[in-house]
C-alpha positions as CSV (number, residue, x, y, z in Angstrom):
1,X,59.0,157.4,94.3
2,X,61.4,155.3,96.3
3,X,64.1,153.0,95.0
4,X,62.9,149.6,93.9
5,X,64.4,146.7,95.7
6,X,64.8,143.1,94.6
7,X,62.7,140.8,96.7
8,X,64.9,137.9,95.6
9,X,68.0,139.7,96.9
10,X,66.3,140.3,100.2
11,X,65.2,136.7,100.5
12,X,68.7,135.3,99.6
13,X,70.3,137.6,102.2
14,X,67.8,136.7,104.9
15,X,68.6,133.0,104.3
16,X,72.3,133.6,104.3
17,X,72.4,135.4,107.6
18,X,74.0,133.8,110.7
19,X,75.2,134.7,114.1
20,X,78.3,136.1,112.4
21,X,76.7,137.7,109.3
22,X,74.2,140.4,109.1
23,X,72.3,141.6,106.0
24,X,71.4,145.2,105.3
25,X,69.5,147.2,102.7
26,X,71.2,150.3,101.5
27,X,68.2,152.5,101.2
28,X,69.5,155.1,98.7
29,X,70.5,152.4,96.2
30,X,68.3,149.4,97.0
31,X,71.5,147.3,97.2
32,X,71.3,144.4,99.7
33,X,74.6,143.6,101.4
34,X,75.8,141.0,103.9
35,X,78.6,142.0,106.3
36,X,80.4,139.8,108.8
37,X,80.9,140.8,112.4
38,X,84.6,140.6,111.7
39,X,84.4,143.3,109.0
40,X,82.4,145.6,111.4
41,X,85.1,145.1,114.1
42,X,87.8,145.7,111.6
43,X,86.2,148.9,110.4
44,X,85.7,150.1,114.0
45,X,89.3,149.3,114.9
46,X,90.9,150.4,111.6
47,X,92.4,147.0,111.1
48,X,91.8,145.8,107.6
49,X,94.4,143.0,107.4
50,X,92.0,140.1,107.4
51,X,88.9,141.4,105.6
52,X,88.2,141.7,101.9
53,X,88.3,145.3,100.8
54,X,84.8,145.4,99.4
55,X,83.3,144.0,102.7
56,X,85.4,146.5,104.7
57,X,84.1,149.3,102.5
58,X,80.5,148.2,103.2
59,X,81.2,147.9,107.0
60,X,82.7,151.4,107.0
61,X,79.6,152.7,105.2
62,X,77.3,151.1,107.7
63,X,79.3,152.7,110.6
64,X,79.5,156.1,109.0
65,X,76.0,156.3,107.5
66,X,74.0,154.0,109.7
67,X,70.7,155.7,108.9
68,X,71.1,154.8,105.2
69,X,71.2,151.1,106.1
70,X,68.4,148.9,107.5
71,X,69.1,145.5,109.0
72,X,67.1,142.8,107.3
73,X,64.9,140.6,109.4
74,X,67.1,138.3,111.5
75,X,66.6,134.7,112.6
76,X,64.6,135.8,115.6
77,X,62.2,137.9,113.5
78,X,62.0,135.1,110.9
79,X,61.4,132.4,113.6
80,X,61.8,129.4,111.5
81,X,61.1,127.2,114.5
82,X,57.5,128.5,114.6
83,X,57.2,127.9,110.9
84,X,58.2,124.3,111.5
85,X,55.6,124.0,114.2
86,X,52.8,125.4,112.0
87,X,53.9,123.2,109.1
88,X,54.0,120.1,111.3
89,X,50.5,120.9,112.8
90,X,49.1,121.0,109.3
91,X,50.3,117.7,108.1
92,X,47.3,115.6,106.9
93,X,48.6,112.2,107.8
94,X,48.1,111.8,111.6
95,X,51.1,109.5,112.2
96,X,53.4,111.8,110.2
97,X,52.0,114.8,112.0
98,X,52.5,113.2,115.4
99,X,56.1,112.2,114.6
100,X,57.1,115.5,113.1
101,X,55.6,117.4,116.0
102,X,57.4,115.1,118.4
103,X,60.9,115.7,117.0
104,X,60.5,119.4,117.5
105,X,61.4,119.2,121.2
106,X,64.9,119.5,122.6
107,X,68.4,120.0,121.2
108,X,68.8,119.1,117.5
109,X,65.2,119.9,116.7
110,X,66.0,121.5,113.3
111,X,68.0,118.5,112.1
112,X,65.5,115.9,113.4
113,X,62.7,117.9,111.8
114,X,64.4,117.9,108.4
115,X,65.1,114.2,108.7
116,X,61.5,113.4,109.6
117,X,60.2,115.6,106.8
118,X,62.5,113.7,104.4
119,X,61.4,110.3,105.8
120,X,57.7,111.1,105.2
121,X,58.4,112.5,101.7
122,X,57.4,116.0,102.7
123,X,60.6,117.8,101.7
124,X,59.1,119.7,98.7
125,X,56.0,120.7,100.7
126,X,58.2,121.9,103.6
127,X,60.5,123.9,101.3
128,X,57.5,125.6,99.6
129,X,56.0,126.4,103.0
130,X,59.3,127.8,104.3
131,X,59.7,129.9,101.2
132,X,56.2,131.3,101.6
133,X,57.0,132.1,105.2
134,X,60.2,133.9,104.3
135,X,58.4,135.8,101.6
136,X,55.7,136.9,104.1
137,X,58.3,138.1,106.6
138,X,60.2,140.0,103.8
139,X,57.1,141.6,102.4
140,X,55.9,142.7,105.8
141,X,59.3,144.1,106.6
142,X,59.4,146.0,103.3
143,X,55.9,147.4,103.9
144,X,56.8,148.4,107.5
145,X,59.8,150.4,106.1
146,X,58.1,151.8,103.0
147,X,60.3,149.8,100.7
148,X,59.0,149.1,97.2
149,X,59.9,145.6,95.9
150,X,60.4,144.7,92.3
151,X,57.7,142.2,92.0
152,X,55.3,142.6,94.9
153,X,52.7,140.2,93.6
154,X,54.9,137.4,92.3
155,X,56.3,134.5,94.0
156,X,60.1,134.2,94.0
């Protein structure tokens, strides 16, 4: 039997990722870690002057034993923009639906979407929808990689 992994930890790390931060699962232990690009560069170059020691140790482990580490789904795999489109298309109120769909085009779509959702009082519904979307991505990823999550049937 494989190591059990915390779905909550996976979801938190997926949400925390950015262009400068990547989250990994350490397969042997089930530990979820987030490492900055700066730490990876420091580990590659042997320059540890500006990186926290624990993060540098994680970066060195990733570089030395890459097969033990799996990158968690990134923002492209999560595709929050598509989540927003699907959510907007499902809004029952036709005028709210039209407005929320309209703001999804062009630069600043994420901010405009969140503002529109707030204006129409749909923030709680959007957050719940987004959480379910992240859970689905995380569970599919775990299944694809043969990872056993701590509470496969429960919502986080």
